[in-house]
N, CA, C and O of each residue as an XYZ file, in Angstrom:
460
protein
N      75.217     38.878     70.229
C      76.584     37.796     70.721
C      76.442     37.085     71.085
O      75.347     36.829     71.585
N      77.572     36.161     71.095
C      77.797     34.927     71.387
C      77.530     34.671     72.621
O      77.619     35.731     73.240
N      77.112     33.400     73.643
C      77.199     33.650     75.367
C      78.628     32.814     75.823
O      78.693     31.591     75.947
N      79.774     33.792     76.046
C      80.844     33.519     76.304
C      81.226     33.292     77.785
O      82.408     33.319     78.129
N      80.516     33.134     78.401
C      80.379     33.677     80.129
C      81.108     32.403     80.659
O      81.648     32.529     81.758
N      81.216     31.000     79.932
C      82.189     30.203     79.876
C      84.017     30.274     79.669
O      84.827     29.485     80.154
N      84.277     31.364     78.881
C      85.250     31.518     78.929
C      86.130     32.797     80.082
O      85.776     33.962     80.263
N      86.396     32.637     80.221
C      86.435     33.962     81.146
C      87.322     34.476     80.308
O      86.636     35.373     79.818
N      88.943     34.594     79.499
C      89.331     35.666     78.933
C      88.703     36.266     78.008
O      89.116     37.381     77.689
N      87.569     35.718     77.341
C      87.049     36.041     76.625
C      86.210     37.253     77.406
O      86.555     38.434     77.365
N      85.301     36.858     77.970
C      84.368     37.682     78.767
C      85.460     38.742     79.070
O      85.444     39.648     78.237
N      86.124     38.837     79.748
C      87.259     40.153     80.584
C      87.586     40.403     79.660
O      88.043     41.455     80.108
N      88.005     40.497     77.918
C      88.827     41.157     77.054
C      87.558     42.088     76.749
O      87.719     43.299     76.903
N      86.585     41.720     76.422
C      85.340     42.156     76.016
C      84.850     43.761     77.245
O      84.471     44.930     77.315
N      85.103     43.019     77.675
C      84.330     44.088     78.802
C      85.445     44.961     79.131
O      85.051     45.972     79.712
N      86.930     44.910     78.925
C      87.366     46.168     79.027
C      87.674     46.281     77.614
O      88.902     46.326     77.547
N      87.235     46.342     76.597
C      87.479     46.882     75.769
C      85.994     47.941     75.852
O      86.303     49.115     76.061
N      84.869     47.759     75.755
C      83.835     48.466     76.280
C      84.495     49.324     77.206
O      84.007     50.427     76.961
N      85.372     49.468     78.184
C      85.799     49.914     79.097
C      87.479     51.663     78.592
O      87.863     52.820     78.761
N      87.650     50.550     78.056
C      88.980     51.799     77.189
C      87.566     52.395     75.661
O      87.487     53.601     75.422
N      87.162     51.948     75.305
C      86.154     53.180     75.042
C      85.590     54.477     75.215
O      85.617     55.611     74.737
N      84.944     53.633     76.328
C      84.263     55.071     77.475
C      85.672     56.242     77.522
O      85.603     57.437     77.236
N      86.659     55.633     77.877
C      88.150     56.137     78.125
C      88.450     57.174     77.122
O      88.486     58.387     77.333
N      88.642     56.624     76.114
C      88.439     56.680     75.165
C      87.764     58.255     74.463
O      88.106     59.259     73.838
N      86.758     57.690     75.001
C      85.713     59.406     74.562
C      85.926     60.343     75.371
O      86.087     61.469     74.900
N      85.972     60.194     76.439
C      86.762     60.941     77.345
C      88.058     61.516     77.118
O      88.173     62.726     77.313
N      89.246     60.722     76.664
C      90.596     61.042     76.135
C      90.167     62.338     75.237
O      90.805     63.364     75.471
N      88.974     62.409     74.056
C      89.115     62.592     73.056
C      88.350     64.219     73.329
O      88.769     65.257     72.817
N      87.075     64.110     74.313
C      86.342     65.260     75.250
C      87.807     66.244     75.285
O      87.567     67.341     74.782
N      88.534     66.177     75.522
C      90.173     66.709     76.865
C      91.130     67.098     75.050
O      92.112     67.838     75.097
N      90.722     66.572     73.802
C      91.817     66.614     72.557
C      92.762     65.676     72.657
O      93.864     65.901     72.157
N      92.557     64.718     73.179
C      94.080     63.733     73.529
C      93.718     62.692     71.954
O      93.317     61.528     71.953
N      93.915     63.269     71.147
C      93.252     62.253     70.113
C      94.197     61.712     70.043
O      93.849     60.540     69.896
N      95.670     61.770     70.049
C      96.524     60.306     69.217
C      96.435     59.459     70.202
O      96.088     58.296     69.997
N      96.702     59.868     71.280
C      97.536     59.239     72.655
C      95.652     58.107     72.375
O      96.053     56.987     72.058
N      94.439     58.080     72.389
C      93.073     58.220     72.348
C      93.153     56.687     70.997
O      92.912     55.480     70.996
N      93.547     57.534     70.215
C      93.611     55.947     68.591
C      94.970     55.376     69.221
O      94.686     54.205     69.469
N      95.895     55.527     69.492
C      96.897     54.474     70.002
C      96.355     53.526     70.919
O      96.679     52.340     70.969
N      95.423     54.159     71.721
C      95.324     52.813     72.793
C      93.906     52.397     72.568
O      93.615     51.248     72.900
N      92.924     53.211     72.020
C      91.892     52.597     71.414
C      92.391     51.203     70.368
O      91.992     50.084     70.687
N      93.044     51.332     69.454
C      93.410     49.966     68.948
C      94.249     49.153     69.672
O      94.125     47.943     69.859
N      94.998     49.793     70.014
C      96.056     48.251     70.731
C      95.225     47.568     71.691
O      95.437     46.358     71.770
N      93.801     48.328     72.887
C      93.361     47.424     73.756
C      92.354     46.315     73.172
O      92.232     45.122     73.452
N      91.624     47.206     72.187
C      90.567     46.634     71.550
C      91.442     45.372     70.348
O      90.970     44.615     69.499
N      92.188     45.509     70.588
C      92.843     44.535     69.757
C      93.142     43.134     70.324
O      93.048     42.063     69.725
N      93.545     43.369     71.682
C      93.813     42.201     72.996
C      92.720     41.020     72.241
O      92.895     40.082     71.463
N      91.234     41.765     73.092
C      89.758     41.209     72.702
C      89.480     40.506     71.235
O      88.893     39.442     71.040
N      89.874     41.103     70.578
C      90.048     40.571     68.874
C      90.572     39.307     68.739
O      90.057     38.307     68.238
N      91.861     39.493     69.336
C      92.974     37.882     68.924
C      92.770     36.922     69.847
O      93.107     35.749     69.684
N      92.258     37.333     70.769
C      91.524     36.153     71.998
C      90.104     35.299     71.017
O      89.883     34.093     70.904
N      89.378     36.433     70.457
C      88.230     36.024     69.678
C      88.268     34.981     68.680
O      87.503     34.098     68.291
N      89.614     35.460     68.359
C      90.071     34.644     67.154
C      90.734     33.271     67.453
O      90.696     32.303     66.694
N      91.433     33.326     68.837
C      92.113     32.335     68.727
C      91.124     31.051     69.076
O      91.541     29.894     69.135
N      89.454     31.520     69.345
C      89.044     30.584     70.177
C      88.051     30.388     68.351
O      86.855     30.451     68.066
N      89.407     30.126     67.451
C      88.632     29.496     65.965
C      90.195     29.122     65.298
O      90.611     29.238     64.145
N      90.961     28.548     66.747
C      92.554     28.470     65.615
C      91.989     26.954     64.886
O      91.001     26.222     64.844
N      93.090     27.060     64.477
C      93.326     26.044     63.219
C      94.297     24.596     64.020
O      94.083     23.393     63.878
N      95.285     25.228     64.787
C      96.001     24.188     65.315
C      95.911     24.406     66.452
O      94.889     25.032     66.731
N      96.759     24.083     67.554
C      97.452     24.597     68.834
C      98.294     25.647     68.405
O      98.280     26.808     68.814
N      99.006     25.163     67.575
C     100.294     26.518     67.443
C      99.705     27.650     67.144
O      99.843     28.583     67.935
N      98.840     27.853     65.822
C      97.818     29.154     65.671
C      97.011     29.747     67.221
O      97.200     30.929     67.509
N      96.466     29.207     67.806
C      96.144     29.091     69.054
C      97.113     29.896     69.804
O      96.355     30.734     70.290
N      97.920     30.103     70.089
C      98.969     30.199     70.867
C     100.074     31.168     70.554
O     101.006     31.632     71.211
N      99.652     31.309     69.344
C     100.513     32.868     67.851
C      99.009     33.397     68.567
O      99.122     33.955     69.658
N      98.093     33.294     68.191
C      97.353     34.354     68.547
C      97.033     34.816     69.716
O      96.268     35.778     69.791
N      97.617     34.148     70.981
C      97.115     34.343     72.429
C      98.592     35.316     72.731
O      98.633     36.407     73.300
N      99.688     34.568     72.181
C     100.686     35.478     71.616
C     100.459     37.144     71.447
O     100.730     37.998     72.291
N      99.994     37.311     70.364
C      99.412     38.735     69.874
C      98.383     39.354     70.438
O      98.391     40.551     70.151
N      97.300     38.967     71.275
C      96.921     40.016     72.147
C      98.232     39.999     73.752
O      98.346     40.919     74.562
N      98.839     38.980     73.758
C      99.968     39.253     75.122
C     100.331     40.593     74.954
O     100.236     41.579     75.685
N     100.862     40.371     73.587
C     101.862     41.583     73.027
C     101.288     43.332     72.793
O     101.797     44.385     73.177
N      99.645     42.978     71.757
C      99.305     43.642     72.519
C      98.041     44.718     73.515
O      97.372     45.742     73.374
N      98.352     43.515     74.651
C      97.961     43.905     76.407
C      99.215     44.585     76.903
O      99.363     45.339     77.864
N     100.068     44.142     76.028
C     101.662     45.136     76.729
C     101.745     46.391     76.162
O     101.904     47.271     77.008
N     101.693     46.766     75.051
C     101.323     47.713     74.114
C     100.088     48.725     75.135
O     100.105     49.955     75.185
N      99.258     47.974     75.748
C      98.532     48.894     75.943
C      98.481     49.324     77.192
O      97.898     50.374     77.463
N      99.178     48.456     78.268
C     100.093     49.227     79.597
C     100.561     50.035     78.854
O      99.752     50.854     78.418
N     101.819     50.149     78.456
C     102.916     51.547     77.785
C     101.356     52.745     77.534
O     101.261     53.785     78.186
N     100.754     52.499     76.947
C      99.355     53.490     76.469
C      98.917     54.289     78.203
O      98.890     55.437     78.646
N      98.711     53.289     78.592
C      97.933     53.819     79.815
C      98.618     54.000     80.979
O      97.957     54.189     82.000
N     100.302     53.972     81.057
C     100.884     54.642     81.550
C     101.584     55.706     81.240
O     102.413     56.298     81.932
N     101.179     55.954     80.052
C     101.478     56.930     79.374
C     100.606     58.287     80.119
O     100.979     59.418     80.429
N      99.385     57.634     80.225
C      98.139     58.246     80.017
C      98.180     58.884     81.750
O      97.894     60.062     81.965
N      98.495     58.111     82.670
C      98.933     57.836     84.195
C      99.741     59.629     84.532
O      99.513     60.628     85.214
N     100.705     59.148     83.581
C     102.065     60.291     84.111
C     101.769     61.709     83.488
O     102.074     62.765     84.042
N     101.229     61.618     82.444
C     100.971     63.052     81.456
C      99.798     63.492     82.498
O      98.949     62.965     83.217
N     100.277     64.790     82.135
C      99.406     66.443     83.230
C      98.265     66.545     82.254
O      98.418     66.563     81.033
N      96.614     66.638     83.146
C      96.286     66.629     82.567
C      95.260     65.251     81.869
O      94.179     65.445     81.312
N      95.713     64.286     82.008
C      94.960     63.268     81.451
C      94.156     62.428     83.193
O      94.560     62.359     84.353
N      92.847     61.927     82.436
C      91.952     61.816     83.869
C      92.698     60.851     83.954
O      93.722     60.726     83.282
N      92.213     59.899     84.934
C      92.675     58.391     85.978
C      92.128     57.525     85.196
O      90.999     57.528     84.705
N      93.392     56.410     85.050
C      93.425     55.107     84.441
C      93.715     54.109     85.044
O      93.986     52.997     84.590
N      93.641     54.701     86.833
C      94.017     53.497     87.524
C      93.883     51.956     87.755
O      94.547     50.995     88.142
N      92.801     52.238     87.355
C      91.377     50.856     87.152
C      91.838     49.665     85.816
O      92.042     48.453     85.885
N      91.900     50.874     84.324
C      92.001     50.102     83.567
C      93.451     49.986     83.531
O      93.787     49.355     82.529
N      94.602     50.417     84.361
C      95.965     49.984     84.661
C      95.652     48.354     85.154
O      95.899     47.377     84.447
N      95.136     48.307     86.336
C      94.892     47.123     86.979
C      94.481     45.868     86.280
O      94.903     44.721     86.129
N      93.097     46.878     85.791
C      92.531     45.378     84.532
C      93.270     44.627     83.423
O      93.049     43.489     83.009
N      94.323     45.629     82.978
C      95.466     44.901     81.724
C      96.108     44.321     82.403
O      96.071     43.091     82.364
N      96.922     44.985     83.261
C      97.528     43.847     84.046
C      97.153     41.828     84.476
O      97.591     40.678     84.506
N      96.021     42.743     84.711
C      95.554     40.970     85.484
C      94.936     39.973     83.671
O      94.771     38.798     83.345
N      94.855     40.767     83.273
C      94.694     40.912     81.293
C      95.856     39.657     80.824
O      95.708     38.547     80.313
N      96.950     40.369     81.233
C      98.604     39.942     80.759
C      98.882     38.724     81.914
O      99.959     38.130     81.858
N      97.811     38.335     83.049
C      98.538     37.154     83.302
C      97.656     36.292     83.223
O      98.062     35.152     83.446
N      96.310     36.424     82.928
C      95.816     35.323     82.423
C      96.202     34.581     81.439
O      96.489     33.384     81.427
N      96.186     35.951     79.975
C      97.200     35.137     79.179
C      98.186     34.517     78.950
O      98.212     33.616     78.112
N      99.444     34.968     79.827
C     100.739     34.591     79.782
C     100.489     32.645     80.499
O     100.903     31.597     80.004
N      99.656     32.873     81.803
C      98.832     31.273     81.968
C      98.565     30.285     80.952
O      98.842     29.085     80.962
N      97.874     31.103     79.911
C      97.172     30.229     78.854
C      97.838     29.653     77.703
O      97.665     28.710     76.931
N      99.110     31.095     77.995
C      99.787     30.576     76.867
C     100.537     29.174     77.074
O     100.526     28.203     76.317
N     101.324     29.361     78.549
C     101.893     28.788     79.186
C     101.552     27.270     79.563
O     102.328     26.372     79.237
N     100.524     27.046     80.168
C      99.609     26.094     80.300
C      99.571     25.789     78.447
O     100.169     24.713     78.429
N      99.294     26.039     77.233
C      98.942     25.589     76.548
C     100.219     24.967     75.232
O     100.062     24.502     74.103
N     101.599     25.287     76.173
C     102.760     24.608     75.215
C     102.983     23.966     76.218
O     104.119     23.510     76.087
N     102.336     23.494     77.654
C     102.889     22.640     78.279
C     102.181     21.134     77.189
O     102.491     19.974     77.464
């Protein structure tokens, strides 16, 4: 694994993906397969797109990849809100807080990159 300590968003999205994997394993134990699969795909895609943006071919390409990551974060928030309000789902408050922090950081990066 590369050393991404100096890049906050890369580190944060990687850690978030690992937390999501654990949460989705818990969902699968409770036979919540559909939500688990949707959440796993969107949540891990955030970090994948952020990581891909690190090797962007241009500023426009970087911004595009970060916007894709932001869209995936928004979708992830949706699945987590569903989990939060659905009966018999494990607590996901911490994950919701984390994805909201990630969304704020991505918005700041996108805004700063445009300027």
